[in-house]
C-alpha atoms as a printed R data frame, in Angstrom:
    type eleno elety resid chain resno       x       y       z
1   ATOM     1    CA   MET     A     1  -0.125   0.061  -0.051
2   ATOM     2    CA   ILE     A     2   1.201   3.548  -0.855
3   ATOM     3    CA   PHE     A     3   0.753   6.599   1.399
4   ATOM     4    CA   SER     A     4  -2.222   8.416  -0.101
5   ATOM     5    CA   GLY     A     5  -2.757  11.083   2.519
6   ATOM     6    CA   GLY     A     6  -0.670  13.915   3.887
7   ATOM     7    CA   ILE     A     7  -0.477  17.046   5.947
8   ATOM     8    CA   ALA     A     8  -1.825  20.342   4.595
9   ATOM     9    CA   ILE     A     9   0.183  23.554   5.108
10  ATOM    10    CA   THR     A    10  -2.080  26.353   6.055
11  ATOM    11    CA   GLY     A    11  -2.042  29.650   4.075
12  ATOM    12    CA   HIS     A    12  -0.771  28.903   0.562
13  ATOM    13    CA   SER     A    13   2.110  31.122  -0.696
14  ATOM    14    CA   GLN     A    14  -0.004  31.704  -3.975
15  ATOM    15    CA   ASN     A    15  -1.965  34.218  -1.761
16  ATOM    16    CA   ILE     A    16   1.339  36.062  -0.733
17  ATOM    17    CA   PRO     A    17   1.749  39.657  -2.418
18  ATOM    18    CA   ASP     A    18   4.800  40.067  -4.428
19  ATOM    19    CA   SER     A    19   5.955  42.608  -2.069
20  ATOM    20    CA   LEU     A    20   6.239  39.933   0.692
21  ATOM    21    CA   ARG     A    21   7.745  37.463  -1.701
22  ATOM    22    CA   GLU     A    22  10.549  40.043  -2.152
23  ATOM    23    CA   THR     A    23  11.404  39.908   1.624
24  ATOM    24    CA   VAL     A    24  12.547  36.289   1.234
25  ATOM    25    CA   GLY     A    25  16.181  36.524   2.088
26  ATOM    26    CA   THR     A    26  15.751  39.793   3.731
27  ATOM    27    CA   ILE     A    27  13.488  38.969   6.416
28  ATOM    28    CA   GLU     A    28  14.794  41.669   8.721
29  ATOM    29    CA   LEU     A    29  12.664  44.105   6.650
30  ATOM    30    CA   SER     A    30   9.913  45.453   8.967
31  ATOM    31    CA   PRO     A    31   7.364  45.872  10.123
32  ATOM    32    CA   LEU     A    32   5.703  42.684   9.224
33  ATOM    33    CA   SER     A    33   2.441  41.363  10.690
34  ATOM    34    CA   ALA     A    34   1.848  37.848  12.216
35  ATOM    35    CA   GLU     A    35  -0.138  36.895   8.955
36  ATOM    36    CA   ASP     A    36   2.876  38.170   6.917
37  ATOM    37    CA   TYR     A    37   5.280  36.004   8.811
38  ATOM    38    CA   ASN     A    38   2.882  32.949   8.488
39  ATOM    39    CA   TYR     A    39   2.738  33.632   4.666
40  ATOM    40    CA   LEU     A    40   6.666  33.953   4.547
41  ATOM    41    CA   GLY     A    41   6.821  30.696   6.486
42  ATOM    42    CA   ASN     A    42   4.894  28.953   3.645
43  ATOM    43    CA   VAL     A    43   7.303  30.396   1.108
44  ATOM    44    CA   TYR     A    44  10.256  28.878   2.913
45  ATOM    45    CA   TYR     A    45   8.402  25.692   3.352
46  ATOM    46    CA   GLU     A    46   7.988  25.396  -0.411
47  ATOM    47    CA   LYS     A    47  11.700  25.995  -0.860
48  ATOM    48    CA   PHE     A    48  12.243  23.182   1.633
49  ATOM    49    CA   ASP     A    49  14.029  25.545   4.051
50  ATOM    50    CA   TYR     A    50  12.278  24.307   7.098
51  ATOM    51    CA   ASP     A    51  14.467  25.998   9.744
52  ATOM    52    CA   LYS     A    52  13.585  29.360   8.171
53  ATOM    53    CA   ALA     A    53  10.046  28.513   8.008
54  ATOM    54    CA   ILE     A    54  10.048  27.679  11.673
55  ATOM    55    CA   ASP     A    55  11.574  31.103  12.359
56  ATOM    56    CA   CYS     A    56   8.795  32.729  10.521
57  ATOM    57    CA   PHE     A    57   5.936  30.783  12.307
58  ATOM    58    CA   GLU     A    58   7.642  31.385  15.603
59  ATOM    59    CA   LYS     A    59   7.653  35.071  14.926
60  ATOM    60    CA   ALA     A    60   3.942  34.837  13.873
61  ATOM    61    CA   ILE     A    61   3.305  33.262  17.123
62  ATOM    62    CA   GLU     A    62   5.181  35.794  19.039
63  ATOM    63    CA   LEU     A    63   3.237  38.617  17.532
64  ATOM    64    CA   ASN     A    64  -0.217  36.828  17.832
65  ATOM    65    CA   PRO     A    65  -0.093  34.059  20.431
66  ATOM    66    CA   ASP     A    66  -3.578  32.905  19.503
67  ATOM    67    CA   TYR     A    67  -2.795  32.409  15.847
68  ATOM    68    CA   ALA     A    68  -4.002  28.740  15.490
69  ATOM    69    CA   GLU     A    69  -2.950  28.550  11.774
70  ATOM    70    CA   ALA     A    70   0.873  29.279  12.772
71  ATOM    71    CA   TYR     A    71   0.693  26.535  15.395
72  ATOM    72    CA   ASP     A    72  -0.764  24.165  12.773
73  ATOM    73    CA   ASN     A    73   2.273  25.037  10.377
74  ATOM    74    CA   MET     A    74   4.609  24.651  13.053
75  ATOM    75    CA   GLY     A    75   3.272  21.085  13.495
76  ATOM    76    CA   LYS     A    76   3.861  20.431   9.938
77  ATOM    77    CA   MET     A    77   7.407  21.627  10.179
78  ATOM    78    CA   TYR     A    78   8.300  19.439  13.219
79  ATOM    79    CA   ASP     A    79   6.693  16.523  11.443
80  ATOM    80    CA   VAL     A    80   8.891  16.829   8.300
81  ATOM    81    CA   LYS     A    81  11.884  17.319  10.470
82  ATOM    82    CA   GLY     A    82  11.103  13.977  12.460
83  ATOM    83    CA   SER     A    83  10.186  15.698  15.750
84  ATOM    84    CA   TYR     A    84   6.726  14.025  16.043
85  ATOM    85    CA   ASP     A    85   6.038  14.650  19.660
86  ATOM    86    CA   LYS     A    86   6.583  18.482  19.095
87  ATOM    87    CA   ALA     A    87   4.406  18.154  16.057
88  ATOM    88    CA   ILE     A    88   1.583  16.650  17.969
89  ATOM    89    CA   ASN     A    89   1.851  19.243  20.782
90  ATOM    90    CA   TYR     A    90   1.646  22.053  17.997
91  ATOM    91    CA   PHE     A    91  -1.319  20.470  16.323
92  ATOM    92    CA   LYS     A    92  -3.165  20.101  19.692
93  ATOM    93    CA   LYS     A    93  -2.435  23.782  20.541
94  ATOM    94    CA   ALA     A    94  -3.910  24.777  17.127
95  ATOM    95    CA   ILE     A    95  -7.082  22.806  17.929
96  ATOM    96    CA   ALA     A    96  -7.320  24.117  21.456
97  ATOM    97    CA   LEU     A    97  -7.206  27.616  20.117
98  ATOM    98    CA   LYS     A    98  -9.638  26.890  17.258
99  ATOM    99    CA   PRO     A    99 -11.760  23.915  18.088
100 ATOM   100    CA   ASP     A   100 -13.445  23.826  14.778
101 ATOM   101    CA   TYR     A   101 -10.090  23.439  12.945
102 ATOM   102    CA   ALA     A   102 -10.817  20.358  10.862
103 ATOM   103    CA   GLU     A   103  -7.415  20.493   8.976
104 ATOM   104    CA   ALA     A   104  -5.442  20.605  12.148
105 ATOM   105    CA   CYS     A   105  -7.429  17.542  13.419
106 ATOM   106    CA   ASP     A   106  -6.672  15.712  10.226
107 ATOM   107    CA   ASN     A   107  -2.895  16.710  10.485
108 ATOM   108    CA   LEU     A   108  -2.820  15.385  14.012
109 ATOM   109    CA   GLY     A   109  -4.415  12.171  12.847
110 ATOM   110    CA   TYR     A   110  -1.908  11.770  10.180
111 ATOM   111    CA   VAL     A   111   0.957  11.962  12.882
112 ATOM   112    CA   TYR     A   112  -0.650   9.488  15.031
113 ATOM   113    CA   ALA     A   113  -1.269   6.962  11.970
114 ATOM   114    CA   TRP     A   114   1.929   7.329  10.065
115 ATOM   115    CA   ARG     A   115   4.536   8.350  12.610
116 ATOM   116    CA   LYS     A   116   3.292   6.675  15.830
117 ATOM   117    CA   ASN     A   117   1.311   3.674  14.332
118 ATOM   118    CA   ASN     A   118  -1.544   4.729  16.745
119 ATOM   119    CA   TYR     A   119  -4.433   4.042  14.419
120 ATOM   120    CA   ASP     A   120  -7.212   4.268  17.048
121 ATOM   121    CA   GLU     A   121  -6.035   7.710  18.109
122 ATOM   122    CA   ALA     A   122  -5.878   8.668  14.440
123 ATOM   123    CA   ILE     A   123  -9.263   7.612  13.639
124 ATOM   124    CA   LYS     A   124 -10.654   9.669  16.493
125 ATOM   125    CA   CYS     A   125  -8.939  12.750  14.993
126 ATOM   126    CA   TYR     A   126 -10.163  11.875  11.555
127 ATOM   127    CA   GLU     A   127 -13.661  11.482  12.946
128 ATOM   128    CA   LYS     A   128 -13.600  14.952  14.501
129 ATOM   129    CA   ALA     A   129 -12.311  16.367  11.222
130 ATOM   130    CA   ILE     A   130 -15.081  14.827   9.294
131 ATOM   131    CA   ALA     A   131 -17.763  15.922  11.965
132 ATOM   132    CA   LEU     A   132 -16.458  19.576  11.584
133 ATOM   133    CA   LYS     A   133 -16.118  19.371   7.600
134 ATOM   134    CA   PRO     A   134 -18.197  16.535   6.230
135 ATOM   135    CA   ASP     A   135 -16.981  17.329   2.617
136 ATOM   136    CA   TYR     A   136 -13.309  16.986   3.585
137 ATOM   137    CA   ALA     A   137 -12.434  14.203   1.252
138 ATOM   138    CA   PHE     A   138  -8.851  13.905   2.635
139 ATOM   139    CA   SER     A   139  -9.944  12.870   6.096
140 ATOM   140    CA   TYR     A   140 -12.185  10.204   4.580
141 ATOM   141    CA   ASN     A   141  -9.247   8.885   2.586
142 ATOM   142    CA   ASN     A   142  -6.931   9.098   5.620
143 ATOM   143    CA   MET     A   143  -9.506   7.221   7.657
144 ATOM   144    CA   GLY     A   144  -9.555   4.603   4.997
145 ATOM   145    CA   ASP     A   145  -5.832   4.209   5.356
146 ATOM   146    CA   ALA     A   146  -6.046   3.880   9.170
147 ATOM   147    CA   TYR     A   147  -8.673   0.979   8.887
148 ATOM   148    CA   TYR     A   148  -6.523  -0.534   6.187
149 ATOM   149    CA   LYS     A   149  -3.540  -0.576   8.560
150 ATOM   150    CA   LYS     A   150  -5.858  -2.114  11.243
151 ATOM   151    CA   GLY     A   151  -6.778  -4.907   8.780
152 ATOM   152    CA   ASP     A   152 -10.448  -3.754   8.465
153 ATOM   153    CA   TYR     A   153 -10.426  -3.829   4.815
154 ATOM   154    CA   ASN     A   154 -14.217  -3.524   4.254
155 ATOM   155    CA   LYS     A   155 -14.567  -0.479   6.350
156 ATOM   156    CA   ALA     A   156 -11.425   0.955   4.634
157 ATOM   157    CA   ILE     A   157 -13.208   0.449   1.302
158 ATOM   158    CA   LYS     A   158 -16.176   2.369   2.680
159 ATOM   159    CA   TYR     A   159 -14.075   5.376   3.427
160 ATOM   160    CA   PHE     A   160 -12.187   5.317   0.147
161 ATOM   161    CA   GLU     A   161 -15.455   5.271  -1.666
162 ATOM   162    CA   LYS     A   162 -16.753   8.336   0.193
163 ATOM   163    CA   ALA     A   163 -13.370  10.174  -0.577
164 ATOM   164    CA   ILE     A   164 -13.929   9.285  -4.273
165 ATOM   165    CA   GLU     A   165 -17.531  10.474  -4.074
166 ATOM   166    CA   LEU     A   166 -16.384  13.787  -3.066
167 ATOM   167    CA   ILE     A   167 -13.336  13.962  -5.319
168 ATOM   168    CA   PRO     A   168 -13.977  11.607  -8.503
169 ATOM   169    CA   TYR     A   169 -10.453  12.044  -9.597
170 ATOM   170    CA   TYR     A   170  -8.839  10.992  -6.432
171 ATOM   171    CA   ALA     A   171  -6.380   8.610  -7.830
172 ATOM   172    CA   ALA     A   172  -4.608   7.746  -4.549
173 ATOM   173    CA   ALA     A   173  -7.962   6.693  -3.104
174 ATOM   174    CA   TYR     A   174  -8.613   4.377  -5.881
175 ATOM   175    CA   TYR     A   175  -5.184   2.840  -5.572
176 ATOM   176    CA   SER     A   176  -5.638   2.348  -1.813
177 ATOM   177    CA   MET     A   177  -9.044   0.978  -2.313
178 ATOM   178    CA   GLY     A   178  -7.483  -1.471  -4.932
179 ATOM   179    CA   ASP     A   179  -5.110  -2.562  -2.337
180 ATOM   180    CA   ALA     A   180  -7.939  -3.266   0.246
181 ATOM   181    CA   TYR     A   181  -9.961  -5.235  -2.379
182 ATOM   182    CA   GLN     A   182  -6.619  -7.171  -3.050
183 ATOM   183    CA   LYS     A   183  -6.231  -7.986   0.622
184 ATOM   184    CA   LEU     A   184  -9.943  -9.327   0.526
185 ATOM   185    CA   GLY     A   185  -9.116 -11.540  -2.486
186 ATOM   186    CA   ASN     A   186 -11.366  -9.617  -4.992
187 ATOM   187    CA   LYS     A   187  -8.903  -9.364  -7.832
188 ATOM   188    CA   VAL     A   188 -11.564  -8.140 -10.287
189 ATOM   189    CA   LYS     A   189 -12.463  -5.191  -8.167
190 ATOM   190    CA   ALA     A   190  -8.884  -4.497  -7.287
191 ATOM   191    CA   ASP     A   191  -7.723  -4.425 -10.941
192 ATOM   192    CA   GLU     A   192 -10.713  -2.042 -11.708
193 ATOM   193    CA   CYS     A   193  -9.465   0.365  -8.857
194 ATOM   194    CA   PHE     A   194  -5.808   0.143 -10.185
195 ATOM   195    CA   GLN     A   195  -6.926   0.777 -13.746
196 ATOM   196    CA   LYS     A   196  -9.041   3.717 -12.633
197 ATOM   197    CA   ALA     A   197  -5.992   5.193 -10.740
198 ATOM   198    CA   TRP     A   198  -3.708   4.813 -13.752
199 ATOM   199    CA   GLU     A   199  -6.172   6.472 -16.068
200 ATOM   200    CA   ILE     A   200  -6.578   9.372 -13.702
201 ATOM   201    CA   ASN     A   201  -2.751   9.813 -13.588
202 ATOM   202    CA   TYR     A   202  -1.788   8.955 -16.993
203 ATOM   203    CA   GLY     A   203  -4.752   8.926 -19.199
204 ATOM   204    CA   LYS     A   204  -6.425   6.007 -20.985
């Protein structure tokens, strides 16, 4: 089975004004707001400069200690750096500040599932994310991944199907569903899913 989920960074750099992009490399320019630093952190993240991204997100939090999105992004940074307990703490802080933060719940679930192998705790996080955001396809897919890891392939398929219902071109969900059908010994359905994933990614 391939990993088909992931953590979402909050505040895409495509929304960053050109004037802020120009500050990359000259971060000492001021004054910048907490939101500005959060955006700049995303720029550094996309450049794979995680240490500078952390500096920006820390500055955002210093300027606005209640900035849930910055805590969520800090969680992402510590996840990619392999500091999973720190990542968990930052995601939890983001959720404490913003209890309806579905994306942070999903991100927390990802760390529990893929870094800690704690699938039961991950499922609780995904359930909360789905309750907050019923059309969040990624949480359904990640839930499917967690049930797959637990060996409950029928339940995994149910969640992959829901993810695909919400995003019909979700190739990774098709691929994972194919894996689940393969585990159940249903080669015909597995091949159908793999074929669909291939067609989405590469065309017929």
